[in-house]
One Martini backbone bead per residue (centre of mass of N, CA, C, O) as a GRO file, in nm:
protein
   29
    1UNK     BB    1  -1.244   4.571   2.596
    2UNK     BB    2  -1.090   4.719   2.823
    3UNK     BB    3  -1.210   4.572   3.064
    4UNK     BB    4  -1.123   4.288   2.985
    5UNK     BB    5  -0.828   4.342   2.996
    6UNK     BB    6  -0.812   4.426   3.290
    7UNK     BB    7  -0.932   4.173   3.413
    8UNK     BB    8  -0.694   3.998   3.294
    9UNK     BB    9  -0.445   4.149   3.409
   10UNK     BB   10  -0.484   4.188   3.707
   11UNK     BB   11  -0.521   3.890   3.799
   12UNK     BB   12  -0.256   3.804   3.679
   13UNK     BB   13  -0.068   3.963   3.857
   14UNK     BB   14  -0.166   3.855   4.125
   15UNK     BB   15  -0.110   3.563   4.076
   16UNK     BB   16   0.194   3.592   4.038
   17UNK     BB   17   0.245   3.696   4.323
   18UNK     BB   18   0.126   3.467   4.480
   19UNK     BB   19   0.306   3.236   4.353
   20UNK     BB   20   0.573   3.367   4.436
   21UNK     BB   21   0.505   3.405   4.748
   22UNK     BB   22   0.462   3.112   4.822
   23UNK     BB   23   0.764   3.024   4.827
   24UNK     BB   24   0.862   3.243   5.030
   25UNK     BB   25   0.593   3.269   5.180
   26UNK     BB   26   0.375   3.174   5.399
   27UNK     BB   27   0.087   3.072   5.462
   28UNK     BB   28  -0.187   3.247   5.626
   29UNK     BB   29  -0.487   3.154   5.532
   0.00000   0.00000   0.00000
């Protein structure tokens, strides 16, 4: 259960940063 929570929380935080950064910084890759 703990692993599933981490797997869901970690990617979620990363996605949030990517989506937020997409508006401010231009796409590099």
